[in-house]
C-alpha positions as CSV (number, residue, x, y, z in Angstrom):
1,X,81.4,51.8,88.8
2,X,80.3,48.5,90.4
3,X,77.1,48.2,92.4
4,X,78.9,47.9,95.8
5,X,80.8,51.1,95.2
6,X,77.8,52.9,93.9
7,X,75.8,51.9,97.0
8,X,78.6,53.1,99.2
9,X,78.8,56.5,97.5
10,X,75.0,57.0,97.7
11,X,74.9,56.0,101.4
12,X,77.7,58.5,102.0
13,X,75.9,61.3,100.2
14,X,72.6,60.5,102.0
15,X,74.4,60.6,105.4
16,X,76.1,63.9,104.6
17,X,72.8,65.4,103.5
18,X,71.0,64.2,106.6
19,X,73.7,65.6,108.8
20,X,73.5,68.9,107.0
21,X,69.7,68.9,107.4
22,X,69.9,68.3,111.1
23,X,72.2,71.3,111.5
24,X,69.8,73.5,109.5
25,X,66.8,72.3,111.5
26,X,68.7,73.1,114.8
27,X,69.5,76.6,113.5
28,X,65.8,77.2,112.9
29,X,65.0,76.5,116.6
30,X,63.0,73.5,115.7
31,X,63.0,70.2,117.6
32,X,64.1,67.0,115.8
33,X,63.3,63.6,117.4
34,X,64.5,60.2,116.2
35,X,63.0,57.1,117.8
36,X,62.1,53.6,116.9
37,X,62.0,50.0,118.0
38,X,63.1,46.5,116.8
39,X,61.2,43.3,117.4
40,X,63.2,40.1,117.1
41,X,60.8,37.2,117.1
42,X,60.7,33.4,117.2
43,X,57.4,31.6,116.4
44,X,56.2,28.0,116.6
45,X,53.0,27.1,114.7
46,X,50.8,24.1,114.0
47,X,50.8,22.9,110.3
48,X,48.1,25.4,109.1
49,X,49.3,28.4,111.2
50,X,50.2,31.6,109.5
51,X,53.4,32.9,111.2
52,X,54.4,36.6,110.9
53,X,58.1,36.0,110.3
54,X,59.9,33.7,107.8
55,X,58.3,31.9,104.8
56,X,55.1,29.9,104.9
57,X,55.0,26.3,105.9
58,X,55.6,24.0,102.9
59,X,54.8,20.7,104.7
60,X,52.2,19.0,106.9
61,X,54.1,19.2,110.2
62,X,54.4,21.8,112.9
63,X,57.1,24.3,112.1
64,X,59.0,27.3,113.5
65,X,60.5,30.5,112.1
66,X,62.8,33.3,113.3
67,X,62.9,36.9,112.0
68,X,62.4,40.6,112.5
69,X,58.7,41.3,113.0
70,X,59.0,45.1,112.9
71,X,61.9,47.5,112.6
72,X,60.5,51.0,112.9
73,X,62.5,54.2,112.5
74,X,60.6,57.4,113.2
75,X,61.7,60.9,112.4
76,X,59.7,63.7,113.9
77,X,60.3,67.4,113.5
78,X,58.4,70.2,115.4
79,X,58.5,73.9,114.6
80,X,56.0,76.2,116.2
81,X,52.5,74.9,115.5
82,X,53.6,72.5,112.9
83,X,54.9,68.9,113.1
84,X,56.0,66.5,110.4
85,X,56.5,62.7,110.8
86,X,58.2,60.1,108.6
87,X,58.3,56.5,109.7
88,X,59.8,53.4,108.0
89,X,59.5,49.7,108.6
90,X,62.7,47.7,107.9
91,X,62.9,43.9,108.2
92,X,64.8,41.2,106.4
93,X,61.7,40.9,104.1
94,X,61.0,44.5,103.0
95,X,61.5,48.2,103.4
96,X,58.2,50.1,103.6
97,X,56.6,53.4,104.6
98,X,54.5,53.4,107.7
99,X,53.8,57.1,108.2
100,X,54.4,60.2,106.1
101,X,52.3,63.2,107.3
102,X,52.4,66.8,108.5
103,X,50.2,68.4,111.2
104,X,49.2,71.9,111.9
105,X,48.2,72.8,115.4
106,X,45.5,75.2,116.5
107,X,46.6,78.9,117.1
108,X,43.7,79.4,119.6
109,X,44.6,78.8,123.2
110,X,41.3,77.3,124.3
111,X,41.5,74.8,121.4
112,X,45.3,74.1,121.7
113,X,44.9,70.3,121.4
114,X,43.2,70.6,118.0
115,X,44.9,70.1,114.7
116,X,44.8,69.4,111.0
117,X,46.7,66.4,109.6
118,X,47.5,65.5,106.0
119,X,49.3,62.5,104.5
120,X,49.6,58.8,105.3
121,X,48.7,57.9,108.9
122,X,46.5,55.7,111.1
123,X,42.8,55.6,110.4
124,X,40.9,57.2,113.3
125,X,38.6,54.2,114.0
126,X,38.4,52.8,117.5
127,X,41.3,52.3,119.8
128,X,43.5,49.3,118.7
129,X,44.2,50.6,115.2
130,X,46.2,53.6,116.4
131,X,47.6,51.8,119.5
132,X,51.4,51.5,118.8
133,X,52.7,48.0,118.2
134,X,55.6,48.8,120.6
135,X,53.0,49.1,123.5
136,X,50.4,46.6,122.5
137,X,50.2,43.7,124.9
138,X,49.3,41.1,122.2
139,X,51.8,40.4,119.4
140,X,49.2,41.4,116.7
141,X,46.1,43.4,116.3
142,X,42.8,41.6,116.5
143,X,41.8,39.5,113.5
144,X,39.1,41.9,112.4
145,X,41.3,44.9,111.9
146,X,43.7,43.6,109.1
147,X,40.7,42.3,107.3
148,X,38.7,45.6,107.3
149,X,41.6,48.1,107.6
150,X,44.7,46.6,105.8
151,X,48.0,48.1,107.1
152,X,46.0,50.3,109.6
153,X,47.0,53.4,107.6
154,X,45.4,55.3,104.8
155,X,46.0,58.4,102.7
156,X,43.9,61.3,103.8
157,X,43.2,64.5,105.7
158,X,41.9,64.6,109.3
159,X,40.6,67.3,111.6
160,X,41.0,66.8,115.4
161,X,38.9,69.0,117.8
162,X,39.8,69.0,121.5
163,X,39.7,71.9,124.0
164,X,42.6,72.8,126.3
165,X,43.0,70.9,129.7
166,X,41.6,73.9,131.6
167,X,38.1,73.4,130.1
168,X,35.6,70.8,130.9
169,X,35.1,70.0,127.2
170,X,38.7,68.8,127.1
171,X,37.4,65.3,128.0
172,X,35.8,65.1,124.6
173,X,37.8,64.5,121.4
174,X,36.5,64.4,117.9
175,X,38.6,63.0,115.0
176,X,37.1,63.2,111.5
177,X,38.6,62.9,108.1
178,X,38.4,62.0,104.4
179,X,40.5,59.1,103.1
180,X,41.4,57.4,99.9
181,X,40.1,54.0,101.1
182,X,42.9,51.9,99.7
183,X,45.4,51.6,102.6
184,X,49.0,52.5,101.8
185,X,48.5,51.9,98.1
186,X,47.9,54.6,95.5
187,X,44.4,55.8,95.2
188,X,42.4,54.2,92.4
189,X,39.0,56.0,92.2
190,X,37.6,59.5,92.6
191,X,35.6,58.8,95.8
192,X,36.6,59.5,99.4
193,X,35.8,57.5,102.5
194,X,34.7,59.2,105.7
195,X,35.9,58.1,109.1
196,X,34.9,59.7,112.4
197,X,35.8,58.8,116.0
198,X,34.3,60.6,119.1
199,X,35.8,59.8,122.5
200,X,35.2,60.9,126.1
201,X,38.0,60.3,128.6
202,X,39.0,61.3,132.1
203,X,41.3,60.5,135.0
204,X,40.1,60.3,138.6
205,X,43.1,61.0,140.8
206,X,45.9,58.4,140.5
207,X,43.5,55.5,140.7
208,X,41.1,55.4,137.7
209,X,41.7,56.2,134.0
210,X,38.9,55.6,131.5
211,X,37.7,56.4,128.0
212,X,34.7,55.4,125.8
213,X,34.3,56.0,122.1
214,X,32.1,55.6,119.1
215,X,33.3,55.3,115.5
216,X,31.8,55.4,112.0
217,X,33.2,54.5,108.6
218,X,31.4,55.3,105.3
219,X,33.1,54.4,102.1
220,X,32.7,52.7,98.8
221,X,34.1,50.0,96.6
222,X,34.0,50.0,92.8
223,X,31.8,47.4,91.2
224,X,33.6,46.1,88.1
225,X,30.8,43.9,86.7
226,X,27.0,43.9,86.3
227,X,26.6,41.1,89.0
228,X,25.9,41.9,92.6
229,X,25.2,39.3,95.4
230,X,23.4,40.2,98.6
231,X,22.5,38.0,101.6
232,X,18.9,36.9,101.9
233,X,18.2,34.2,104.5
234,X,21.1,31.8,104.6
235,X,22.4,32.4,101.1
236,X,23.4,35.0,98.5
237,X,20.8,36.2,96.0
238,X,22.0,37.3,92.6
239,X,21.1,40.7,91.1
240,X,22.1,41.7,87.6
241,X,22.0,45.1,85.9
242,X,24.3,47.0,83.6
243,X,23.8,49.9,86.0
244,X,25.9,48.1,88.6
245,X,29.0,48.2,86.4
246,X,31.0,51.3,87.3
247,X,28.8,52.0,90.3
248,X,30.0,51.9,93.9
249,X,28.9,49.5,96.7
250,X,28.7,51.0,100.2
251,X,31.4,50.0,102.7
252,X,30.0,50.9,106.1
253,X,31.1,50.1,109.7
254,X,30.1,51.2,113.2
255,X,32.3,50.7,116.2
256,X,32.2,51.1,120.0
257,X,35.3,51.0,122.2
258,X,36.1,51.3,125.9
259,X,39.2,51.4,128.1
260,X,39.4,51.3,131.9
261,X,42.6,51.2,134.1
262,X,42.5,50.9,137.9
263,X,45.6,51.2,140.0
264,X,45.8,49.2,143.3
265,X,48.5,47.7,145.6
266,X,48.2,44.6,143.4
267,X,49.3,46.6,140.4
268,X,47.4,48.2,137.5
269,X,44.5,46.4,136.1
270,X,43.5,47.3,132.5
271,X,40.4,46.3,130.6
272,X,39.9,47.2,126.9
273,X,37.2,46.1,124.5
274,X,35.8,47.0,121.1
275,X,32.8,45.9,119.0
276,X,32.4,46.5,115.3
277,X,29.6,45.7,112.9
278,X,28.6,46.8,109.4
279,X,28.4,45.9,105.7
280,X,31.5,44.7,103.8
281,X,31.6,44.7,100.0
282,X,34.2,42.3,98.6
283,X,34.5,39.2,96.4
284,X,33.1,35.7,96.7
285,X,36.5,34.2,97.8
286,X,37.6,37.1,100.0
287,X,36.0,39.2,102.8
288,X,38.9,41.7,102.9
289,X,38.8,45.4,102.1
290,X,40.7,46.8,99.0
291,X,44.4,46.5,99.4
292,X,45.9,46.8,95.9
293,X,46.5,49.4,93.2
294,X,45.0,47.0,90.6
295,X,41.2,47.0,89.9
296,X,40.1,43.4,90.1
297,X,37.4,42.2,87.7
298,X,35.2,40.3,90.0
299,X,31.5,40.1,91.0
300,X,30.5,42.0,94.1
301,X,29.5,40.1,97.3
302,X,28.1,42.2,100.1
303,X,28.3,40.7,103.6
304,X,27.0,41.7,107.0
305,X,30.0,41.5,109.4
306,X,30.7,41.8,113.1
307,X,33.6,41.2,115.5
308,X,35.8,42.7,118.2
309,X,37.9,41.8,121.2
310,X,38.1,42.0,125.0
311,X,41.5,42.2,126.7
312,X,42.6,42.1,130.4
313,X,46.1,43.2,131.4
314,X,47.2,42.7,135.0
315,X,50.4,44.0,136.5
316,X,51.9,41.8,139.2
317,X,52.4,44.3,142.1
318,X,55.8,45.9,142.0
319,X,57.3,43.2,139.8
320,X,58.1,44.2,136.2
321,X,55.7,41.5,134.9
322,X,52.2,41.6,133.5
323,X,49.7,38.9,132.6
324,X,47.6,39.2,129.5
325,X,44.4,37.5,128.5
326,X,42.5,38.3,125.3
327,X,39.6,37.0,123.3
328,X,38.9,38.3,119.8
329,X,36.6,37.2,117.0
330,X,35.6,38.1,113.5
331,X,32.4,36.9,111.7
332,X,32.6,37.9,108.0
333,X,29.0,36.8,107.4
334,X,26.6,37.0,110.3
335,X,23.8,35.5,108.3
336,X,25.3,32.0,108.1
337,X,27.0,29.6,110.5
338,X,28.7,26.2,110.5
339,X,27.0,23.7,108.1
340,X,25.1,26.5,106.3
341,X,28.4,27.7,104.9
342,X,29.3,26.2,101.5
343,X,25.8,26.6,100.2
344,X,24.0,29.5,98.5
345,X,27.3,30.8,96.9
346,X,29.0,31.0,100.3
347,X,32.7,30.0,100.6
348,X,35.5,29.8,103.1
349,X,35.5,33.6,103.1
350,X,32.3,33.4,105.1
351,X,33.8,31.3,107.9
352,X,34.3,33.0,111.3
353,X,37.5,33.0,113.3
354,X,37.9,33.1,117.1
355,X,41.1,33.4,119.1
356,X,41.9,33.0,122.8
357,X,45.3,34.5,123.7
358,X,47.3,34.4,126.9
359,X,50.7,35.9,127.5
360,X,53.4,37.2,129.9
361,X,55.2,40.6,129.6
362,X,58.6,41.3,131.2
363,X,59.6,44.9,131.2
364,X,63.3,44.3,131.7
365,X,64.0,48.1,131.6
366,X,62.8,51.2,129.8
367,X,64.2,49.9,126.5
368,X,63.9,46.1,126.7
369,X,60.6,44.1,126.7
370,X,60.3,40.4,126.6
371,X,56.9,38.9,125.5
372,X,55.7,35.3,125.5
373,X,52.3,34.7,124.0
374,X,50.1,31.8,122.9
375,X,47.3,32.1,120.4
376,X,44.7,29.3,120.3
377,X,42.7,29.7,117.1
378,X,39.3,28.3,116.4
379,X,37.1,28.5,113.2
380,X,33.6,27.5,112.2
381,X,33.3,24.0,110.8
382,X,31.4,23.0,107.7
383,X,31.6,19.7,105.7
384,X,30.7,21.6,102.6
385,X,33.9,23.7,102.6
386,X,37.2,22.1,101.7
387,X,39.8,22.5,104.4
388,X,37.3,23.4,107.1
389,X,35.6,20.1,107.7
390,X,37.2,20.3,111.2
391,X,38.9,22.9,113.3
392,X,42.2,23.8,111.6
393,X,45.4,23.1,113.4
394,X,46.7,26.7,113.4
395,X,47.7,27.6,117.0
396,X,50.8,29.9,117.4
397,X,53.4,30.4,120.1
398,X,55.3,33.7,119.9
399,X,58.5,34.7,121.8
400,X,59.6,38.3,121.2
401,X,62.4,40.6,122.4
402,X,61.8,44.3,121.7
403,X,64.3,47.0,122.0
404,X,62.9,50.6,122.0
405,X,65.0,53.8,121.6
């Protein structure tokens, strides 16, 4: 049997099995929902820009790429107090899992918005991580989030506590869970990371909608050598001990987030902001969190980090248009700046990034959304770091058409 015929047979069997499963689910009085969205995207970038579709630039000139940024298919099944969710991301580059979890709701009426969740799902830290890419007004999340929280998701178990709408306490919501700490990749150590997010939110008539929140992350990263480097002054100081090998460095973040939406005859005005800070254990040449199943043999560098974003979204009256302005930044080492970088064991991994974004959203109808967005990127400059002697030419223009179903 050739590969084409085998693929056809497997596809037919899978379709038949899915159809049979849908019939059985319906018979059980459950509710099955299938939804998703496709983002077709064109991007233009300066020579050093990192575009999110197509292959990387191989030359020294500005370039452009076309592709599918996201192709999400979400299957959700509800039965009684339980819910299960499975979501895939399909593009011309890859087929990957986004979500795979089940949730058990509270049987107590006064706590009917509480639940237990198990599996692969968004980390409960701040607002933007869990904010759906189909609704987000900027093409990508702020620079700090993919660095600290690769893929946004993690394997874990989470408890959500929230009272019913009839009680005053319903304005408070607590999410707390234990996670593997390695994103969507298989777990590679025996430790668990804790994430907690407490929010307060309310709505005042039809005019004002607000929420504020605080987050905490406490995790660890395996130290594979006897060498550890910590910041002192404007450089790293080396510590050496056999006790470090096999021990765990603390990975710790704090976060504050706020969201305010005001409706007027001029249209809805939204303001959202987050600020994060903490300690990031990584390697000399990277400030990113663990994102692989392989344990890298590398010395541990512990950096004080900070970053966040502020975003303004303004609807234009009754028109299906919205203007967007956003500023986000990430400083992977708050102890050094500019010409200090490149000395004292610091590298390009210690250079901060700032982005000013402006865009226009056109809500064509309930399914179609057109987005035009420009990112103006700026980085710290140091003559001691190759490639960063001047601000890099890495601005990006994005044109996206999204279909949601």
